[in-house]
C-alpha positions as CSV (number, residue, x, y, z in Angstrom):
1,X,-56.5,-195.3,-13.0
2,X,-58.1,-197.6,-15.3
3,X,-54.7,-197.9,-16.5
4,X,-52.7,-198.9,-13.1
5,X,-55.4,-201.1,-12.9
6,X,-54.1,-202.2,-16.1
7,X,-50.3,-202.7,-15.4
8,X,-51.3,-204.8,-12.3
9,X,-52.8,-207.0,-14.0
10,X,-50.3,-207.0,-16.9
11,X,-47.9,-208.1,-14.2
12,X,-49.6,-210.8,-12.0
13,X,-51.3,-212.6,-15.2
14,X,-47.2,-212.8,-16.3
15,X,-45.5,-213.8,-12.6
16,X,-48.8,-216.3,-12.6
17,X,-47.3,-217.8,-16.0
18,X,-44.2,-217.8,-15.2
19,X,-45.3,-219.9,-11.4
20,X,-46.7,-222.0,-13.6
21,X,-43.9,-223.1,-16.0
22,X,-41.4,-223.7,-12.4
23,X,-43.9,-225.2,-11.8
24,X,-44.5,-227.6,-14.9
25,X,-41.4,-228.8,-16.0
26,X,-40.2,-232.2,-14.5
27,X,-38.2,-232.9,-11.7
28,X,-36.2,-236.0,-12.7
29,X,-33.4,-236.6,-9.3
30,X,-30.6,-238.3,-9.4
31,X,-29.2,-240.9,-10.1
32,X,-28.9,-240.3,-13.4
33,X,-28.1,-241.9,-17.3
34,X,-27.1,-240.0,-20.5
35,X,-27.1,-241.0,-24.2
36,X,-23.9,-239.1,-25.4
37,X,-24.5,-238.9,-29.5
38,X,-22.0,-236.8,-29.2
39,X,-19.3,-235.1,-27.3
40,X,-16.2,-233.0,-27.8
41,X,-13.2,-232.1,-24.9
42,X,-10.9,-230.4,-24.9
43,X,-8.5,-229.3,-22.3
44,X,-7.3,-225.9,-21.1
45,X,-4.5,-224.1,-19.5
46,X,-4.1,-224.8,-14.9
47,X,-5.2,-222.1,-13.8
48,X,-2.7,-221.6,-10.4
49,X,-4.8,-219.4,-8.2
50,X,-8.6,-218.2,-8.2
51,X,-6.8,-214.1,-9.2
52,X,-6.0,-215.3,-12.1
53,X,-9.3,-217.5,-12.8
54,X,-11.0,-215.3,-16.1
55,X,-13.8,-213.3,-17.8
56,X,-16.4,-215.3,-17.9
57,X,-16.0,-218.1,-16.2
58,X,-18.9,-218.1,-14.0
59,X,-22.2,-215.9,-15.5
60,X,-22.7,-212.9,-13.3
61,X,-25.4,-214.7,-11.2
62,X,-22.4,-217.4,-9.4
63,X,-19.7,-215.6,-9.5
64,X,-19.1,-214.7,-6.6
65,X,-20.2,-217.7,-5.0
66,X,-17.9,-219.5,-7.7
67,X,-14.8,-218.1,-6.6
68,X,-14.6,-218.2,-3.0
69,X,-14.2,-221.1,-1.2
70,X,-11.1,-224.0,-1.3
71,X,-7.6,-222.7,-2.9
72,X,-7.9,-223.7,-6.6
73,X,-4.5,-226.6,-6.5
74,X,-2.1,-227.1,-10.2
75,X,-4.6,-229.2,-12.4
76,X,-6.6,-229.1,-16.2
77,X,-9.2,-227.4,-16.5
78,X,-11.5,-228.5,-19.5
79,X,-14.1,-227.3,-22.7
80,X,-17.5,-229.6,-23.6
81,X,-19.8,-229.8,-25.9
82,X,-22.5,-232.1,-26.0
83,X,-24.9,-233.6,-26.8
84,X,-27.1,-235.6,-25.3
85,X,-29.9,-237.8,-26.7
86,X,-31.3,-239.3,-24.2
87,X,-32.1,-238.7,-21.0
88,X,-34.2,-238.6,-17.9
89,X,-35.8,-234.9,-19.3
90,X,-35.2,-235.9,-23.1
91,X,-32.6,-234.4,-25.2
92,X,-31.0,-231.3,-24.6
93,X,-27.5,-229.6,-26.6
94,X,-25.0,-228.4,-23.5
95,X,-22.1,-226.2,-22.8
96,X,-19.2,-226.4,-19.8
97,X,-15.9,-225.2,-18.1
98,X,-14.1,-226.4,-15.7
99,X,-11.0,-224.0,-14.9
100,X,-9.2,-226.3,-12.8
101,X,-9.6,-228.3,-8.9
102,X,-9.7,-226.9,-6.1
103,X,-8.8,-228.6,-2.4
104,X,-10.6,-227.5,1.2
105,X,-9.4,-227.2,4.6
106,X,-11.0,-231.0,5.3
107,X,-8.3,-232.3,2.7
108,X,-11.4,-233.2,0.2
109,X,-10.2,-232.4,-3.2
110,X,-12.1,-231.9,-6.4
111,X,-12.9,-230.3,-10.1
112,X,-15.4,-227.5,-10.1
113,X,-17.6,-226.6,-12.3
114,X,-18.2,-222.7,-13.0
115,X,-19.9,-222.4,-16.0
116,X,-22.5,-224.5,-18.2
117,X,-25.5,-223.7,-20.8
118,X,-28.1,-225.6,-21.5
119,X,-30.8,-226.3,-24.1
120,X,-33.4,-227.0,-21.7
121,X,-34.8,-225.7,-19.0
122,X,-35.7,-228.8,-17.7
123,X,-31.7,-229.5,-17.4
124,X,-31.1,-226.4,-15.6
125,X,-33.8,-226.3,-13.5
126,X,-32.5,-230.3,-12.1
127,X,-29.4,-230.2,-12.7
128,X,-29.3,-227.2,-9.8
129,X,-31.4,-228.8,-7.7
130,X,-29.8,-232.0,-8.1
131,X,-26.3,-231.5,-8.2
132,X,-25.6,-227.3,-7.5
133,X,-24.1,-227.3,-11.7
134,X,-24.8,-223.7,-12.3
135,X,-26.9,-224.0,-15.6
136,X,-28.3,-221.2,-17.4
137,X,-30.5,-222.3,-20.8
138,X,-29.3,-220.8,-24.2
139,X,-29.9,-221.9,-28.1
140,X,-27.5,-223.8,-29.3
141,X,-27.2,-223.4,-33.6
142,X,-25.2,-226.1,-34.7
143,X,-24.5,-226.3,-38.3
144,X,-22.0,-229.8,-40.1
145,X,-20.9,-228.6,-43.9
146,X,-20.4,-231.7,-46.7
147,X,-16.9,-232.0,-45.2
148,X,-17.6,-233.0,-41.5
149,X,-16.8,-229.5,-40.3
150,X,-19.4,-229.0,-37.6
151,X,-19.9,-225.7,-36.2
152,X,-21.4,-224.4,-33.4
153,X,-22.7,-221.3,-31.9
154,X,-24.4,-221.0,-28.4
155,X,-26.4,-217.5,-27.8
156,X,-29.0,-216.1,-24.9
157,X,-32.5,-215.0,-26.1
158,X,-31.6,-213.2,-29.4
159,X,-28.9,-211.6,-28.4
160,X,-25.5,-212.6,-30.2
161,X,-23.0,-215.8,-30.3
162,X,-20.8,-215.6,-26.6
163,X,-19.3,-218.9,-27.8
164,X,-18.8,-220.2,-31.0
165,X,-16.7,-222.3,-32.3
166,X,-15.5,-224.9,-35.7
167,X,-14.7,-228.9,-35.0
168,X,-12.8,-230.5,-37.5
169,X,-12.7,-234.2,-37.4
170,X,-8.7,-235.2,-37.5
171,X,-9.3,-238.9,-37.3
172,X,-12.1,-241.6,-37.7
173,X,-14.0,-242.7,-34.7
174,X,-12.9,-245.8,-32.6
175,X,-14.8,-248.2,-31.2
176,X,-13.8,-248.2,-28.1
177,X,-14.8,-248.8,-24.6
178,X,-12.4,-246.3,-22.2
179,X,-14.8,-246.2,-18.2
180,X,-13.9,-243.2,-16.5
181,X,-13.5,-245.5,-13.0
182,X,-10.1,-246.4,-14.2
183,X,-8.7,-242.9,-12.9
184,X,-10.5,-244.0,-9.5
185,X,-11.9,-240.5,-7.4
186,X,-9.7,-237.7,-9.7
187,X,-13.3,-236.8,-11.3
188,X,-15.0,-236.1,-8.3
189,X,-17.0,-232.8,-8.1
190,X,-17.6,-230.5,-5.4
191,X,-20.1,-228.0,-6.5
192,X,-21.0,-224.9,-3.8
193,X,-24.5,-224.0,-2.7
194,X,-26.1,-222.0,-5.4
195,X,-27.9,-218.4,-5.5
196,X,-31.2,-217.9,-7.7
197,X,-31.5,-216.0,-10.9
198,X,-34.3,-213.9,-11.7
199,X,-37.6,-215.7,-10.2
200,X,-39.3,-214.0,-12.5
201,X,-37.9,-213.9,-15.7
202,X,-35.6,-217.2,-14.9
203,X,-37.6,-219.5,-12.7
204,X,-35.7,-223.0,-13.6
205,X,-32.8,-220.8,-11.7
206,X,-33.3,-222.3,-8.4
207,X,-31.3,-221.9,-5.8
208,X,-29.6,-224.5,-3.3
209,X,-28.4,-224.6,0.0
210,X,-25.6,-227.0,0.7
211,X,-22.0,-228.4,-0.6
212,X,-22.5,-232.2,-2.9
213,X,-20.1,-234.3,-3.9
214,X,-20.0,-236.6,-7.1
215,X,-18.3,-239.2,-9.4
216,X,-19.1,-238.8,-12.7
217,X,-18.5,-241.8,-14.6
218,X,-18.1,-241.6,-17.8
219,X,-18.1,-245.0,-20.8
220,X,-17.2,-243.9,-23.9
221,X,-19.0,-246.0,-27.2
222,X,-16.3,-243.8,-29.6
223,X,-13.7,-241.4,-29.9
224,X,-12.3,-239.9,-32.5
225,X,-9.6,-236.7,-32.6
226,X,-10.6,-233.5,-33.2
227,X,-9.9,-229.7,-33.9
228,X,-11.3,-226.7,-32.2
229,X,-10.8,-223.2,-33.6
230,X,-12.8,-220.4,-32.2
231,X,-15.4,-218.7,-34.0
232,X,-16.1,-215.0,-32.8
233,X,-14.5,-212.1,-34.0
234,X,-10.6,-212.6,-33.5
235,X,-10.6,-216.1,-33.7
236,X,-11.8,-216.5,-30.6
237,X,-14.4,-219.3,-28.5
238,X,-15.8,-217.2,-25.7
239,X,-17.0,-213.7,-25.8
240,X,-15.3,-213.0,-22.3
241,X,-18.8,-211.3,-20.3
242,X,-20.6,-214.3,-20.7
243,X,-18.0,-218.1,-21.1
244,X,-14.4,-217.5,-21.1
245,X,-12.2,-216.3,-23.9
246,X,-10.0,-219.2,-23.5
247,X,-8.5,-221.2,-25.7
248,X,-7.1,-224.7,-25.3
249,X,-3.8,-226.5,-24.0
250,X,-3.3,-228.0,-28.1
251,X,-5.7,-226.5,-30.1
252,X,-6.7,-230.8,-30.7
253,X,-8.5,-232.5,-28.3
254,X,-11.7,-235.9,-27.9
255,X,-15.1,-236.8,-29.4
256,X,-17.0,-239.2,-27.4
257,X,-20.3,-241.0,-27.5
258,X,-21.2,-243.2,-25.4
259,X,-23.3,-242.3,-21.5
260,X,-22.4,-240.1,-18.4
261,X,-23.7,-240.6,-15.2
262,X,-24.4,-239.0,-12.6
263,X,-24.9,-239.9,-9.3
264,X,-26.6,-239.9,-6.1
265,X,-24.7,-236.6,-5.1
266,X,-23.0,-236.7,-1.8
267,X,-24.0,-233.7,1.6
268,X,-20.4,-231.6,2.6
269,X,-21.7,-230.1,5.5
270,X,-18.4,-229.2,6.9
271,X,-17.2,-227.5,4.4
């Protein structure tokens, strides 16, 4: 009986600690302006239908909701790595995959972030709360060689990397301002409501109830060309479980610095 009571007391204390963690995370409503110290963007080939989404296109928690609703239409996908030096919830790192664009019966069209990892629980809870971005926390390991080659590995707590890449500079950074608003509403994202994660082990993974839409705005300070090489066994970028085993359309992408603006989203009640 004593051991049973010890067990219940341990469970209660653990649950209280988790609840306390969620309550201690900062609330940072939209809009956000984030300073990008380093960001890498690589284009992936179009996916013509959600039937062809590869394994790891979404975290297992959100795979069902990220696959359903709307129809994929031909457009590019994106692999994005970002190091934020200033944000409303302090600096953090980020790994994103956007498979492409979806169209809806309402004539709305937008890209969709289906898989994203960040290095901060404060980013997780606010990204999910503000924009339905399906964030999960992960460990980021960055190494830069004397030749300027950056190696980044992303892993879950205590696990092997599920994403790893070498980023090689091919040109020097050019001071140039590019404002993504010049593309009109092309970078609109439409994100479905999210299921909640395990409230005991991951209290920051809150659920949401409504579809939202928002238009990203990026302003660059510098732009350079970089190449990307998969660093997992077999030259893979992702493990095909927690991140897709995909390759860019071309191995060359853009390395940028500047700012990224996440606006107050529009709630879409008719999707």
